[in-house]
N, C-alpha and C positions, 0 to 999 in steps of 0.2 A: 028904365034906370038900370045900368050895368051892375052886375054883382060884384062885391069886393072880393078879391082873392083871400083864401086862408092864410094864415100867418105862415105856415109851413110851405105853402106854394111861393110866398114871397120870398122866403129864405132860399128856396130852391132857384127861383128866377135870378136872385141877386148872384148866388154863387155861379150859376151858369154864365151870367153876363161878366163875371170877374174872371173866369177860366182863361180865356186867352190872354189877359193881361198879366196872369200868375204863370203863363207858359205851361198850362196844363192841358192835356189832350181833351177835347171835349167829350162830354159824357152825357148819355141819355139821362134827361131829368127823371124819368121813372126808375130807371136802373140805379142811379146813385144817390137821389136825393128824396127817397121816400122816408120822411121823419116821423117819428111818433110824438105824442104830446110834449115830450120832454126835450125835443130837438134832437133826439138820437136816431141812428140809422139801425133798425132792428137787425137786419142781416148781418151787418159789421158787428153789432154787439153780441150776437149770438156766436158769431164766429171766434171773437175774441175770447168769450167765455167757454168755448168748447161745449155749448149747449146744443146738442145734436137734435133733440126733440123740437126745440123752438126754430133752429135752422132749417131742419127739414119741413116744418109747417110753413115757414116763410117762403121757401123756394117753391114748394107744391102750390102755394096760394098766388105764385106769379111774380115775386120779388126776384131780382137779378142776383145771380151768384158773382156778378161783377160790382156789387155795391161796394162803396167805400164809407168810411166814417167821415165826421165833419172836418177831420184833419186831412182828408184824401189819402188815407191809408186803406188799401184794398182790403177786403174781408179775407182773401186767401193769404195774405201777409199777416194780418192779425192773428189767424189761426196757426200759421207757422210758427209766429213769436211764442205762442203759448204751448206749442208742441202738441196740437190737437189734430191727430193724423185722421181721425173719422170726420172731422169738420172739413179738412183738406180734400178727403176722398168725395164727400158729399158736395162740396162746392165744384170739384172738377167733373163729376158725374152730371152737374147742372151747367156746364159750360163755362165755368171760370177760366179766365185767361192765366195760364200758370206762371207767366213771366211779367205778370203786372208789376209795377213799380210804385213804391210810396213816394214821398216828396224829396227824400234823400237819395233816391235812385236804387233802393234795395228791393231785391225780389224775394218772394217766399223762400226760395231755395237758399238764398244768402243769409236770411234771418234764421231759418232752421239750422244751417250748417253753422253759424257763429254761435248758436245756443247749445249745439251738441244734439239736436234732436234727430238721432238717426232715422227712426221710423217715418217721420215727416220727409226727410231728405230722400229716403227710398221711394216713398209715395209720389213725390214731385218729380223725380227722374223718370218714374215709370209713366207718369204722365205727359212727358216730353220737356220738362224744363230744361233750359239751356244751362249745361253743366260749367260752362266758363263765362257766364255773364258777368258783367263788371258791376260792383256796388260803389258805395262810397270810397273815395280816394283810390279807386281803381282797384280794390280788392276783389278778387273772385271768391267764390264760395269755398274753393280749396285753401285759398291764404287766409280767409276769415276762420275756418275750422283749426288750420294748423297754428295759427297765432294764439289760439285760445285752448289748445292741447286736446283737441277732440279726435283721437287716434281712430275711432271706430268711423266716424264720418269722413275723415281723410281718406281712409281705406275705400269706403264706397264710393267716394267721388272719383278717386283714381281708377277703380274698376269700372266706372261709367265713361272714362275717357278725358278726365280733367287733365289739363296741360300743366304740369309742375313747372314748366319754364316761364310761365306768365309772371309779370312783375307788376306790383301797384305802383302808384304815383311817386313813390319814393325810391322805386328802383329795386325793391326787396322781393324775393320769392317766397313761396310757402316754406321752403327749406330755411332759408335765411331767417324768417320770422319765429320758426320753431327753435332754431338754434339760439337766437337772441333771446328767446323767452324761456329757455332752459326746458323745453318740451320734449325730453328724451325719446319717449315713445313715438311721437310724431315724426322725429328726425329718423328713427329706425324705419317706420313704414315708408317715408318719403325716399330713403336711400335704397329701400329694397325694390322700390318701383323704378329706379334709376336715376333719381335726382341727384344732381351733381353740384347745383348751386343755388 
């Protein structure tokens, strides 16, 4: 008599079967869907919490640095949202894709830039993150940081080659967003870098 699969295996199989219908990239079952008894993905949870000890143990035990939570948000994006630079570094050291995207199209760099996590931005850029990758609404990390007034992040992105000429889907540049939002410090940084529109 064939053995019944465990419930976590069934969840993994169902999610993998639905992935093409949801227009998601295929994900290795072991890498993405190793669930604990509470139907959580331990690597993603550790990255979200910035729990370096747990994350290190899981990665050493063979869990994938490219794991995503049940909402398909990659561990590296979760760590970036929380400003957990050590978690980012650990995930990158274990071959996490630095430009992995969540369901909205956000990368870890985009998330870190819009939240003003300068050290995370630096770490991701050092690891090779695409400086001008578009996120939701066509915003680049530079536009996201400028719109929210994160002058240090704007400076770092510009020094790393971010293109201030890029426009989002509304046709506005980082400078325009900063001007519209009254972000004087960011306007100054952008103009010093040569931004004119």
